[in-house]
C-alpha positions as CSV (number, residue, x, y, z in Angstrom):
1,M,-25.7,-38.1,68.6
2,T,-29.2,-36.5,69.3
3,A,-32.0,-35.3,67.2
4,A,-31.5,-31.3,66.8
5,T,-34.4,-29.6,68.5
6,P,-37.0,-27.3,66.5
7,Q,-34.8,-24.3,68.3
8,T,-31.7,-25.8,67.2
9,K,-32.6,-26.6,63.4
10,R,-32.2,-24.1,60.6
11,R,-33.2,-24.2,57.2
12,F,-30.5,-23.1,54.9
13,V,-31.4,-20.3,52.5
14,P,-28.7,-19.1,49.8
15,N,-27.6,-15.4,50.1
16,T,-29.4,-13.5,47.2
17,Y,-26.0,-13.3,45.8
18,V,-25.4,-16.9,45.7
19,I,-28.6,-17.6,44.0
20,I,-27.9,-15.1,41.1
21,F,-24.1,-16.5,40.9
22,I,-25.9,-19.8,40.3
23,M,-28.0,-18.4,37.5
24,I,-24.7,-16.7,35.6
25,V,-23.2,-20.0,35.9
26,L,-26.3,-21.8,34.7
27,A,-26.4,-19.0,31.7
28,A,-22.6,-19.9,31.0
29,V,-23.2,-23.6,30.6
30,M,-26.3,-22.5,28.1
31,T,-23.6,-21.1,25.8
32,W,-21.8,-24.5,25.8
33,I,-25.0,-26.2,24.8
34,V,-26.9,-23.9,22.7
35,P,-25.7,-23.3,19.4
36,A,-24.6,-19.6,18.6
37,G,-26.9,-17.8,16.0
38,Q,-27.9,-14.2,14.8
39,F,-30.7,-12.6,13.2
40,D,-29.5,-10.0,10.6
41,R,-30.8,-6.5,11.9
42,V,-31.7,-2.8,10.0
43,V,-32.8,-0.1,10.9
44,N,-36.6,0.5,10.3
45,E,-38.4,4.1,9.2
46,A,-38.8,5.2,13.3
47,G,-34.9,4.6,13.7
48,R,-35.3,1.6,15.8
49,T,-33.1,-1.7,15.1
50,V,-35.0,-4.7,14.7
51,V,-34.3,-8.2,13.5
52,V,-35.2,-9.1,9.7
53,A,-37.6,-12.3,10.0
54,G,-36.1,-15.6,8.1
55,S,-32.6,-14.4,8.4
56,Y,-31.5,-16.3,11.3
57,H,-28.3,-18.2,10.9
58,Q,-25.7,-20.4,12.8
59,V,-22.4,-18.7,13.8
60,E,-19.2,-19.5,15.2
61,S,-19.8,-20.6,18.5
62,S,-19.0,-18.2,21.8
63,P,-19.1,-20.1,24.8
64,V,-18.7,-18.2,28.2
65,G,-15.9,-19.7,30.2
66,P,-15.3,-19.6,33.8
67,I,-13.2,-16.0,33.3
68,G,-16.2,-14.6,31.3
69,V,-18.4,-15.7,34.0
70,F,-16.5,-12.7,36.2
71,F,-16.0,-10.5,33.4
72,A,-19.7,-10.6,32.7
73,I,-20.3,-9.4,36.6
74,E,-17.9,-6.6,36.0
75,Q,-19.4,-5.7,32.9
76,G,-23.3,-6.1,34.6
77,L,-21.9,-3.4,37.1
78,I,-20.6,-1.0,34.7
79,Q,-23.9,-1.6,32.5
80,T,-26.1,-0.8,35.6
81,A,-24.1,1.8,36.7
82,D,-26.7,5.0,36.6
83,I,-29.3,2.6,37.9
84,I,-27.1,1.8,41.1
85,F,-26.0,5.4,41.9
86,F,-29.6,6.5,41.4
87,V,-30.9,4.2,44.0
88,V,-28.2,5.3,46.2
89,L,-28.7,9.1,45.5
90,A,-32.5,8.2,46.3
91,Y,-32.4,6.5,49.5
92,G,-29.9,9.3,50.3
93,F,-32.8,11.8,50.5
94,V,-35.0,9.7,52.1
95,Y,-32.4,8.6,54.8
96,T,-31.7,12.4,55.5
97,L,-35.7,12.8,56.5
98,I,-35.0,9.8,58.6
99,K,-32.0,11.0,60.3
100,N,-33.3,14.2,60.9
101,G,-37.0,12.9,62.2
102,T,-38.7,14.5,59.5
103,F,-40.3,11.2,58.7
104,D,-41.3,10.1,62.1
105,A,-42.6,13.5,62.7
106,M,-44.7,13.7,59.3
107,M,-46.3,10.0,59.9
108,G,-47.1,10.7,63.6
109,A,-49.0,13.8,62.2
110,A,-50.8,11.9,59.5
111,L,-51.5,9.2,62.1
112,R,-53.3,11.4,64.4
113,K,-55.7,12.9,61.7
114,L,-56.3,9.3,60.2
115,K,-56.8,7.8,63.8
116,N,-60.3,6.6,62.9
117,F,-60.2,6.2,59.1
118,N,-59.5,2.7,57.5
119,V,-56.5,3.5,55.5
120,Q,-56.5,0.5,53.9
121,Y,-58.8,2.8,51.3
122,F,-56.2,4.8,50.0
123,F,-54.2,1.5,48.7
124,I,-57.0,1.8,46.2
125,V,-56.4,5.5,45.2
126,I,-52.7,4.9,45.1
127,M,-52.5,1.9,43.1
128,L,-54.9,3.2,40.3
129,L,-53.3,6.6,40.3
130,F,-49.5,4.7,39.5
131,G,-51.3,1.8,37.4
132,V,-52.6,4.6,35.2
133,L,-49.4,6.4,35.0
134,G,-47.9,3.0,34.1
135,S,-50.4,2.1,31.6
136,T,-50.8,5.2,29.8
137,M,-47.3,7.1,30.3
138,G,-45.1,3.8,30.4
139,M,-44.1,4.8,33.9
140,S,-41.8,2.5,35.8
141,E,-38.0,2.9,36.4
142,E,-39.0,6.4,37.7
143,T,-40.6,5.1,40.5
144,Y,-37.7,3.8,42.3
145,G,-37.0,6.7,44.5
146,M,-40.4,6.3,45.8
147,W,-39.9,2.5,47.1
148,T,-38.1,3.1,50.0
149,V,-40.7,6.1,51.2
150,F,-43.6,3.8,50.7
151,M,-41.8,0.9,52.6
152,G,-41.6,3.0,55.6
153,I,-44.9,4.2,55.1
154,G,-46.4,1.0,54.9
155,C,-45.2,0.4,58.3
156,A,-46.0,3.2,60.0
157,L,-49.4,2.4,59.0
158,G,-49.2,-0.8,60.7
159,Y,-48.2,-3.2,57.9
160,D,-44.9,-4.2,56.7
161,P,-42.6,-3.2,54.2
162,I,-44.0,-5.3,51.5
163,V,-47.3,-3.8,51.8
164,G,-45.9,-0.5,51.4
165,V,-43.8,-1.1,48.4
166,S,-46.3,-3.1,46.5
167,L,-48.5,0.5,46.7
168,V,-45.7,1.5,44.3
169,Y,-44.3,-1.4,42.6
170,I,-47.2,-3.4,42.1
171,G,-49.3,-0.7,41.0
172,V,-47.2,0.5,38.5
173,S,-46.0,-2.7,36.9
174,T,-49.7,-3.7,36.7
175,G,-50.4,-1.0,34.9
176,F,-47.4,-1.0,32.9
177,A,-48.2,-4.7,31.6
178,S,-51.5,-3.7,30.9
179,A,-50.7,-1.2,28.5
180,T,-53.3,1.1,27.1
181,L,-51.3,3.6,25.7
182,N,-47.8,2.5,26.7
183,P,-45.6,4.1,24.3
184,F,-42.7,2.0,25.3
185,T,-44.4,-1.6,24.9
186,I,-47.4,-1.5,23.0
187,G,-46.3,1.9,21.0
188,V,-43.2,0.1,19.7
189,A,-44.9,-3.2,19.2
190,Q,-47.6,-2.1,17.2
191,G,-45.5,0.4,15.3
192,I,-43.2,-2.5,14.2
193,S,-46.3,-4.7,13.2
194,G,-47.4,-1.9,10.9
195,I,-50.8,-1.4,12.7
196,T,-52.3,1.0,14.7
197,M,-54.5,1.0,17.9
198,S,-58.1,0.2,17.0
199,S,-60.9,1.6,19.0
200,S,-62.0,-1.6,19.7
201,M,-58.8,-2.9,21.1
202,L,-58.3,0.1,23.0
203,I,-61.4,-0.3,24.8
204,Y,-60.7,-3.7,25.4
205,R,-57.1,-3.0,26.9
206,I,-58.8,-0.6,29.1
207,V,-60.9,-3.6,30.6
208,C,-57.9,-5.7,30.7
209,F,-56.0,-3.0,32.9
210,L,-59.0,-2.9,35.4
211,L,-59.5,-6.4,35.6
212,F,-55.4,-7.1,36.4
213,E,-55.7,-3.8,38.6
214,G,-58.4,-5.1,40.6
215,M,-56.9,-8.3,41.1
216,A,-53.7,-6.5,42.2
217,I,-55.4,-4.3,44.9
218,T,-57.3,-7.1,46.2
219,Y,-54.3,-9.2,46.6
220,V,-52.5,-6.4,48.4
221,W,-55.7,-5.7,50.6
222,R,-55.9,-9.1,51.7
223,Y,-52.6,-9.5,52.7
224,A,-52.5,-6.2,54.3
225,S,-55.5,-7.0,56.5
226,K,-54.2,-10.4,57.3
227,I,-50.8,-8.8,58.8
228,R,-52.8,-5.7,60.4
229,K,-54.7,-8.3,62.7
230,D,-51.7,-10.4,63.6
231,P,-48.2,-9.0,62.7
232,T,-46.9,-12.6,63.0
233,K,-48.3,-13.5,59.3
234,S,-45.9,-11.0,57.7
235,L,-43.6,-12.7,55.3
236,L,-40.9,-10.7,57.1
237,Y,-42.1,-11.1,60.4
238,G,-38.8,-11.9,63.1
239,T,-36.3,-11.1,60.5
240,P,-33.6,-8.3,60.7
241,Y,-35.0,-6.5,57.8
242,Y,-38.6,-6.4,59.5
243,R,-37.2,-5.1,62.9
244,M,-35.1,-2.6,60.7
245,Y,-38.4,-1.0,59.4
246,M,-40.5,-1.5,62.3
247,D,-38.3,0.0,65.0
248,K,-41.1,2.5,66.1
249,S,-44.5,1.6,67.0
250,Q,-47.6,3.7,65.9
251,D,-48.1,4.7,69.3
252,E,-44.6,6.5,69.3
253,M,-44.8,8.1,66.0
254,M,-48.1,9.7,67.1
255,A,-46.2,10.9,70.0
256,T,-43.6,12.6,67.8
257,E,-43.6,16.6,67.5
258,L,-43.8,18.1,64.3
259,T,-41.4,21.1,64.5
260,L,-41.0,23.9,62.2
261,R,-38.0,22.1,61.1
262,H,-39.9,19.0,60.1
263,K,-42.5,21.1,58.1
264,I,-39.8,22.7,56.0
265,C,-38.3,19.3,55.4
266,G,-41.9,18.2,54.6
267,I,-42.6,20.9,51.9
268,I,-39.1,19.8,50.6
269,F,-40.3,16.1,50.3
270,L,-43.7,17.2,48.5
271,I,-41.7,19.5,46.2
272,T,-39.3,16.9,45.1
273,M,-41.9,14.5,44.3
274,G,-43.8,16.8,42.5
275,L,-40.8,17.8,40.4
276,M,-40.0,14.1,40.0
277,V,-43.7,13.6,38.2
278,W,-43.4,16.6,36.4
279,G,-40.2,16.0,35.2
280,T,-40.8,12.7,34.1
281,L,-44.0,13.2,32.3
282,A,-43.4,16.7,30.8
283,Q,-39.8,17.0,30.4
284,G,-38.9,13.6,29.6
285,W,-36.5,13.1,32.9
286,Y,-35.1,9.8,33.1
287,I,-32.5,8.3,35.6
288,D,-29.7,10.8,35.4
289,E,-32.0,13.8,35.7
290,L,-33.7,12.3,38.5
291,A,-30.6,11.5,40.4
292,T,-29.8,14.8,40.2
293,L,-32.4,16.3,41.5
294,F,-32.6,13.5,44.8
295,L,-29.0,14.5,45.3
296,I,-30.0,18.5,45.4
297,A,-32.8,17.4,47.6
298,M,-30.5,15.9,49.8
299,V,-28.5,18.7,50.6
300,V,-31.1,21.0,50.9
301,A,-32.9,18.8,53.3
302,G,-29.8,18.2,55.3
303,V,-29.6,21.9,55.6
304,A,-33.2,22.6,56.7
305,G,-32.9,20.1,58.9
306,G,-30.2,21.5,60.9
307,F,-27.2,19.5,59.6
308,N,-24.0,21.0,59.0
309,P,-22.0,20.0,56.0
310,N,-20.1,17.1,57.9
311,Q,-23.0,15.6,59.3
312,I,-24.8,15.5,55.7
313,A,-21.6,13.8,54.3
314,E,-21.9,11.1,57.2
315,T,-25.8,10.8,56.9
316,F,-25.0,10.0,52.9
317,I,-22.1,7.5,53.9
318,E,-24.4,5.9,55.9
319,A,-27.5,5.7,53.4
320,A,-24.7,4.6,51.0
321,K,-23.6,2.0,53.3
322,A,-27.4,0.6,54.2
323,M,-28.0,0.3,50.2
324,M,-25.1,-1.3,48.8
325,F,-26.0,-4.7,49.5
326,G,-29.2,-4.2,47.6
327,A,-27.8,-1.9,44.9
328,L,-25.1,-3.9,43.7
329,I,-27.4,-7.0,43.3
330,I,-28.4,-4.6,39.9
331,G,-25.3,-5.1,38.3
332,V,-24.5,-8.4,39.6
333,S,-27.9,-9.6,37.9
334,R,-27.6,-8.1,34.9
335,A,-24.5,-10.4,34.4
336,I,-27.1,-13.2,33.4
337,L,-28.2,-11.0,30.3
338,V,-24.2,-10.4,29.7
339,V,-23.6,-13.8,29.5
340,L,-26.3,-14.8,27.0
341,Q,-25.5,-12.0,24.6
342,N,-21.7,-13.1,24.7
343,G,-22.7,-16.4,24.2
344,L,-24.7,-15.3,20.9
345,I,-27.6,-17.6,22.1
346,I,-30.6,-15.4,22.7
347,D,-31.3,-15.2,18.8
348,T,-31.1,-18.9,18.7
349,I,-33.7,-19.3,21.7
350,L,-35.8,-17.0,19.7
351,N,-36.0,-18.8,16.4
352,S,-36.5,-22.2,18.1
353,M,-39.8,-21.0,19.9
354,A,-40.9,-19.2,16.5
355,T,-40.2,-22.4,14.9
356,A,-42.2,-24.5,17.1
357,L,-45.4,-21.9,16.8
358,N,-45.7,-22.8,13.3
359,S,-46.9,-26.2,14.4
360,V,-49.9,-24.8,16.6
361,S,-52.9,-23.3,15.1
362,G,-56.3,-21.7,15.9
363,I,-57.0,-20.6,19.8
364,F,-54.1,-22.3,20.8
365,S,-51.7,-20.4,18.7
366,S,-52.6,-17.2,20.8
367,V,-52.1,-18.8,24.1
368,A,-48.6,-20.1,22.4
369,M,-47.4,-16.7,21.5
370,L,-48.1,-15.7,24.9
371,V,-46.0,-18.3,26.3
372,V,-43.3,-17.2,24.4
373,Q,-43.1,-13.7,25.0
374,N,-43.1,-15.1,28.7
375,V,-40.1,-17.0,28.4
376,L,-38.6,-14.5,26.0
377,N,-38.7,-11.8,28.6
378,F,-36.4,-13.9,31.2
379,F,-33.7,-13.3,28.5
380,I,-34.8,-9.8,27.4
381,P,-36.2,-7.9,30.2
382,S,-36.6,-4.7,28.4
383,G,-39.9,-3.9,27.0
384,S,-38.9,-1.9,24.0
385,G,-36.2,-4.3,23.4
386,Q,-37.9,-7.5,23.4
387,A,-40.6,-5.9,20.8
388,S,-37.8,-5.1,18.8
389,V,-36.4,-8.6,18.7
390,S,-39.6,-10.5,18.6
391,M,-42.4,-8.6,17.1
392,P,-40.7,-8.3,13.4
393,I,-41.0,-12.0,13.8
394,M,-44.2,-12.6,15.3
395,A,-46.1,-10.0,13.3
396,P,-46.2,-12.0,9.9
397,L,-46.2,-15.2,11.9
398,A,-49.4,-14.3,13.5
399,D,-50.7,-14.2,9.9
400,L,-50.0,-17.6,9.1
401,V,-51.0,-19.0,12.2
402,G,-54.5,-17.4,11.9
403,V,-53.8,-14.9,14.9
404,T,-54.7,-11.2,14.3
405,R,-51.7,-8.8,14.7
406,Q,-53.5,-6.9,17.6
407,T,-54.1,-10.4,19.3
408,A,-50.3,-11.0,19.1
409,C,-49.7,-7.2,20.5
410,L,-51.7,-8.4,23.1
411,A,-49.6,-11.4,23.9
412,F,-46.3,-9.5,23.8
413,T,-47.1,-6.7,26.3
414,F,-48.9,-9.3,28.8
415,G,-45.7,-11.5,28.4
416,D,-43.3,-8.7,28.6
417,G,-45.0,-6.9,31.4
418,Y,-46.2,-9.5,34.0
419,S,-43.3,-11.7,34.2
420,N,-41.2,-8.8,35.1
421,M,-42.7,-9.2,38.4
422,F,-41.3,-12.7,38.6
423,W,-38.3,-13.5,36.4
424,P,-35.2,-13.4,38.4
425,T,-33.2,-11.4,35.5
426,S,-35.8,-8.6,36.6
427,V,-36.8,-9.4,40.1
428,A,-32.9,-9.3,41.3
429,T,-33.1,-5.6,40.2
430,A,-36.2,-5.0,42.1
431,C,-35.1,-6.7,45.2
432,G,-31.6,-5.1,45.3
433,I,-33.7,-1.3,45.4
434,M,-35.8,-2.8,48.1
435,G,-32.9,-4.7,50.0
436,L,-35.5,-7.6,50.3
437,P,-34.3,-11.0,50.4
438,I,-35.3,-12.7,47.1
439,D,-36.6,-16.1,48.7
440,K,-39.4,-13.8,50.5
441,W,-40.2,-11.9,47.6
442,Y,-41.2,-15.3,45.7
443,R,-43.2,-16.3,48.6
444,W,-45.1,-13.1,48.2
445,I,-45.4,-12.6,44.4
446,T,-45.6,-16.4,43.3
447,P,-49.7,-16.7,44.1
448,L,-50.4,-13.6,42.4
449,F,-48.2,-14.2,39.4
450,C,-50.0,-17.5,38.3
451,M,-53.4,-15.7,39.0
452,F,-52.2,-12.9,36.5
453,F,-50.9,-15.6,34.0
454,A,-54.3,-17.4,34.1
455,M,-55.9,-14.1,33.6
456,E,-53.6,-13.5,30.5
457,V,-54.7,-16.7,29.0
458,V,-58.4,-16.2,29.2
459,L,-58.2,-12.5,27.8
460,V,-55.5,-13.5,25.1
461,M,-58.2,-16.4,24.0
462,I,-60.9,-14.1,24.4
463,S,-59.2,-11.3,21.9
464,H,-58.7,-14.2,19.4
465,V,-61.9,-15.4,19.3
466,I,-63.5,-11.9,19.0
467,G,-61.1,-11.0,16.2
468,L,-59.8,-7.9,17.7
C-alpha cells in the first residue's frame, strides 16, 4: 500500500445533523447520570412563572432512552414549527427576487453608484443600527428574514456570505446581549430581582454596548478586508456553499440592466422591509405576523416580476427545497432541550451551580456568576426563560456573597446573550437559517467569542468593584 497523496486525502467532517444527533444522545446519557429534581414554581405579580429559591427537591428519575431520543426530535420539530416555516416563507420572498433577476439588477445598480466608495464604511452604520435595535427593543428573531438577503449582499460587494450575515446577526446579537434597555432580558431580570435601572448602571451599560459593538465591528471589518484582498482566505472558499452565493462576479452584476419590473420589485422589497421594522417595533409583530408578511410579499413580487401562478408556485417549491436542510436543523437541535426537560435535570444543574457559588466570595463571586449564566444558557437558550429560572436564585444569592443585584443582572445578560452565538443549542438554529456548515461557523466565531468573554469578565469585575 502506498501513502495517500495530498489530493486523495480527505478530512472527515461530520454532517451537521450527525453532530446535533450526537449531542442529543449525550443529553440523553446525562438524564441517566444526573439526579432528577425540580424547584417549586409560582406566578409573580407580573404574571410570570418563576422558581422559588430554596425549594429544590429531588423527584423520581425520568431517564430518556433510545425511543425517547427520537421522540424528542419529533417534539423539537413540532415546537419550532413556527420558526421553521417562517424561515421557509422569508426565503421564498428572497428567492423570488433572485429568480426574477431583481436582486442582481438592484445590486448591479448599487455597485455602479458605489464604484469608487469603500463600502466597508457601511458596515459600521448597519451593525450599529441593528445593535441599537437589539439593545433597546430586544430585536433578535425578527431579523431572521434578513439574513439570506445580507448574505447575498455581502457576496455582491466582493466578500462572502459570512460577512453579509454578520452585519445583521453579529450586530443585533451583540446589542441584544449588551442589553441597555432590552425588555426581554434586563427588563425581566431586574423585575424579578426587585430593582430598577439606576442612571449610573444605564450609563455603564451604554459604555459596555459601545465596547462590545466596537469589538464586533472591528472583527468583521478585518475579516472582510482580508478576503476582499484574497478571496481564497474566505472560510467558505472552494465549498459548494461558497459557489452557490458567488456564482456571479461584480462585473456581471454591474452589467445587469435595471428594468421597470426590477424597479417595481425593488420597491416591494423596501416596503416589505419597512413594514417588518414598523410592525415589530410599533405593532408587536412576531413570527406569525412576519411570516404572513413575507408570504404576501412573495406572491406580490412574483406577479410584479411577470410570473404566472404556476411559476410562483414552482419558485416557492424551489426555495423550500433549498432551505429544507437548514430549516429542519432548527427543529432537530431543539430536541437537545426537549431531552433535558423530559429528563428533569435542568433544575438539578441550576441548583448545583448555585450551591457552588456559596463557596465563592469577593470579586471572584461576580465572575463565578458570569460563568454560571454562560453555562446555564446551554440548557436554557431563551433569555426571558433563563431569567425566570435563574434570577429568583441569583438575586438573593448575590446579597449573601457580597455582589450587588445590578451586577448579578449584568452577569445574567452577558452570560445569556453572548453565548447565544457560541452554544450549539442556539448556533444550530442560526446555522440552519443560514444554511451554513456548523464547523465553518465555529472557525469564524470562536476567536470573537473568546474576546467577548474576556471583556465580559473585565466589565463584570469593574461593576463589582465600583459597586453599581
